[in-house]
VOSETOR-927267 format. One record per residue: residue in one letter; x, y, z of N, C-alpha, C in turn. Coordinates in pm, whole numbers, padded with zeros to 5 digits, always signed. Example, Ala and Ser with C-alpha at 12.3 -4.5 7.8 and 13.67 -1.06 7.14 Angstrom:
a+01319-00569+00780+01230-00450+00780+01320-00330+00780s+01285-00225+00708+01367-00106+00714+01290+00003+00787
END
This chain:
m+00665-01035+03115+00814-01007+03175+00834-00903+03280y+00862-00923+03367+00900-00779+03456+01038-00714+03462k+01016-00619+03429+01179-00523+03451+01157-00402+03536p+01264-00410+03614+01291-00317+03700+01254-00152+03661a+01208-00044+03742+01161+00070+03722+01278+00148+03611a+01421+00074+03673+01483+00215+03580+01506+00184+03454e+01454+00020+03415+01510+00010+03274+01350+00012+03178r+01257+00029+03310+01130+00062+03227+01140+00209+03165a+01184+00241+03256+01169+00439+03225+01330+00477+03162k+01349+00385+03038+01463+00460+03012+01450+00565+02919p+01533+00642+02882+01493+00811+02849+01495+00782+02675y+01425+00857+02597+01400+00868+02475+01523+00881+02414t+01511+00773+02313+01644+00777+02218+01588+00797+02084p+01677+00888+02026+01595+00944+01896+01626+00797+01766y+01536+00783+01682+01540+00674+01576+01610+00783+01477p+01705+00695+01376+01717+00751+01223+01596+00822+01157d+01649+00936+01072+01554+00976+01029+01525+00909+00879k+01420+00836+00832+01407+00778+00737+01273+00772+00676l+01230+00761+00567+01118+00803+00512+01061+00622+00567f+01081+00533+00540+01031+00371+00556+01105+00289+00672y+01036+00206+00752+01142+00158+00827+01101+00006+00843k+01157-00097+00827+01119-00245+00860+01092-00273+01010i+01037-00401+00977+00955-00465+01081+01088-00435+01206g+01199-00506+01190+01309-00523+01299+01387-00440+01358e+01368-00302+01224+01385-00179+01259+01302-00125+01385v+01214-00129+01358+01094-00059+01454+01044-00125+01595s+01098-00269+01570+01110-00365+01668+01215-00320+01799k+01318-00296+01723+01482-00250+01825+01423-00100+01858i+01338-00005+01783+01323+00110+01819+01232+00129+01953v+01152+00040+01922+01012+00047+02008+01056-00041+02127g+01135-00148+02123+01173-00236+02220+01080-00334+02256v+01005-00401+02130+00934-00508+02182+00966-00632+02038e+00948-00721+02043+00989-00827+01986+00888-00795+01849p+00935-00882+01726+00853-00841+01612+00682-00918+01609y+00685-01025+01684+00571-01088+01702+00444-00988+01791v+00497-00912+01852+00439-00812+01949+00351-00706+01870l+00435-00659+01778+00445-00572+01681+00294-00653+01590r+00312-00722+01539+00225-00821+01456+00098-00816+01507y+00098-00881+01631-00004-00917+01783-00072-00742+01758w-00033-00666+01765-00114-00533+01770-00171-00485+01693e-00102-00530+01553-00192-00475+01451-00326-00558+01435t-00333-00663+01504-00426-00751+01492-00532-00685+01609e-00488-00628+01680-00575-00553+01829-00617-00440+01793f-00549-00338+01725-00566-00220+01674-00593-00177+01551a-00709-00179+01509-00762-00119+01364-00699-00027+01282f-00669+00062+01377-00599+00179+01318-00437+00193+01271l-00406+00040+01329-00244+00030+01314-00253-00066+01181k-00228-00009+01092-00207-00090+00939-00063-00033+00874p+00042-00075+00865+00159-00041+00805+00117-00138+00685r+00205-00022+00578+00182-00073+00450+00260-00153+00433k+00292-00238+00312+00331-00376+00262+00396-00313+00156n+00556-00360+00171+00623-00335-00013+00590-00431-00106k+00644-00431-00218+00629-00506-00349+00632-00703-00290s+00771-00664-00205+00774-00828-00147+00726-00862-00013g+00641-00809+00032+00515-00845+00124+00578-00834+00258q+00699-00717+00295+00742-00674+00444+00662-00564+00463r+00633-00559+00591+00576-00445+00661+00674-00320+00657v+00629-00200+00605+00689-00055+00615+00636-00010+00695y+00679+00072+00790+00627+00162+00882+00672+00309+00842i+00596+00406+00890+00641+00533+00856+00669+00567+01043k+00711+00733+00998+00717+00771+01138+00596+00746+01254r+00484+00828+01125+00371+00812+01236+00327+00669+01304d+00354+00583+01218+00331+00420+01286+00427+00415+01412i+00574+00466+01405+00630+00442+01520+00589+00523+01668e+00518+00650+01636+00512+00737+01722+00382+00679+01788v+00315+00626+01699+00158+00533+01766+00211+00400+01886l+00311+00330+01790+00370+00222+01887+00401+00266+01994l+00504+00347+02022+00538+00405+02139+00451+00475+02250d+00352+00513+02180+00220+00568+02252+00160+00430+02336i+00145+00312+02218+00081+00217+02292+00126+00163+02385k+00268+00136+02380+00369+00058+02456+00368+00131+02552r+00394+00254+02558+00380+00331+02735+00243+00315+02790l+00121+00320+02740+00015+00280+02777+00028+00126+02851l+00048+00067+02735+00046-00076+02786+00115-00131+02918y+00258-00097+02917+00332-00154+03008+00399-00065+03105q+00385+00123+03082+00431+00237+03183+00282+00188+03257e+00170+00254+03201+00033+00293+03274-00066+00195+03306r-00013+00066+03236-00080-00054+03246-00222-00042+03224y-00238-00012+03093-00376-00028+03040-00436-00125+03007t-00535-00210+02967-00552-00307+02905-00553-00275+02744i-00578-00382+02626-00550-00327+02550-00729-00245+02495e-00807-00292+02541-00931-00228+02532-00906-00068+02593g-00877-00048+02698-00811+00066+02771-00728+00167+02652v-00676+00083+02638-00585+00148+02495-00653+00243+02389r-00749+00138+02325-00854+00160+02224-00913+00289+02282k-00959+00301+02396-01025+00415+02464-00959+00524+02470r-00847+00519+02523-00738+00618+02540-00702+00719+02426l-00678+00598+02325-00622+00686+02200-00714+00746+02119g-00893+00765+02195-00981+00797+02118-01037+00705+01972l-01022+00577+01990-01042+00515+01878-01167+00431+01896g-01209+00413+02062-01336+00343+02085-01464+00356+02009f-01470+00454+01955-01599+00508+01874-01612+00411+01779v-01567+00314+01741-01591+00220+01611-01680+00136+01625d-01680+00067+01792-01793+00016+01839-01897+00059+01869n-01911+00214+01906-02032+00311+01963-02076+00277+01797k-02030+00315+01650-02087+00370+01568-02169+00239+01508t-02094+00143+01542-02146-00004+01500-02248-00081+01545k-02255-00005+01696-02394-00019+01740-02510+00054+01737a-02455+00175+01691-02566+00269+01636-02593+00230+01538e-02533+00188+01410-02598+00120+01302-02655+00029+01292k-02636-00093+01369-02719-00174+01418-02870-00168+01496k-02881-00050+01564-03000+00012+01649-03083+00054+01514l-03023+00123+01418-03091+00182+01310-03173+00103+01234r-03055-00001+01198-03107-00104+01106-03229-00179+01151k-03237-00220+01285-03371-00286+01357-03448-00166+01399t-03467-00032+01378-03572+00051+01370-03614+00055+01206e-03573+00054+01134-03624+00051+00987-03682-00102+00933v-03639-00212+01017-03691-00349+01000-03821-00336+01089r-03840-00288+01184-03997-00252+01298-04038-00180+01180q-04015-00071+01080-04118-00014+01057-04107+00008+00876p-04136-00122+00828-04080-00069+00702-04170+00001+00621g-04321+00013+00652-04368+00116+00591-04320+00241+00571q-04295+00302+00698-04230+00453+00690-04106+00446+00612a-04019+00345+00578-03929+00331+00537-03918+00398+00401l-04053+00278+00365-04060+00300+00199-04136+00430+00144e-04231+00443+00237-04291+00632+00226-04152+00722+00244h-04020+00691+00297-03937+00769+00291-03892+00788+00179v-03824+00628+00126-03748+00630-00008-03871+00705-00105k-04013+00658-00115-04089+00705-00223-04051+00895-00243k-04056+00927-00089-04039+01043-00076-03926+01144-00142r-03804+01076-00118-03689+01100-00133-03650+01046-00325l-03714+00966-00371-03694+00975-00510-03773+01097-00613r-03922+01111-00508-03967+01213-00565-03887+01377-00564e-03821+01379-00460-03765+01520-00447-03648+01516-00581i-03597+01404-00572-03481+01396-00650-03531+01394-00833l-03648+01329-00854-03717+01350-00974-03721+01500-01008s-03772+01556-00934-03808+01731-00948-03673+01770-00951q-03590+01741-00894-03434+01803-00930-03401+01775-01052l-03428+01688-01082-03389+01642-01248-03462+01734-01357r-03579+01793-01332-03668+01865-01418-03609+01950-01446
END
């Protein structure tokens, strides 16, 4: 939905000082519907609110700060979801996964070297135990 600039640039309003916030409260603080918060959880791996005994999401202040940053980046600065991941410095997860896959491929291509490395390492451990 399109909102006028005056409405988008609302001044920051402080939220109540509590230990935990339910999804409805967070929804009002951040200014998005609860289903948007649940969607963002699926898109941003670092956004994992705890759940209480009854299974309700329970947010802390840090979660709210992150959500406000995500909203600002998406709605005001017009970043994409992937752009927000990179901007928040959490795009390294994909790079790490790629590096791990590359390492696994190297080991598979050279099983003899991997076996020798394991043998050498086991001998070192054995000598330390003696």
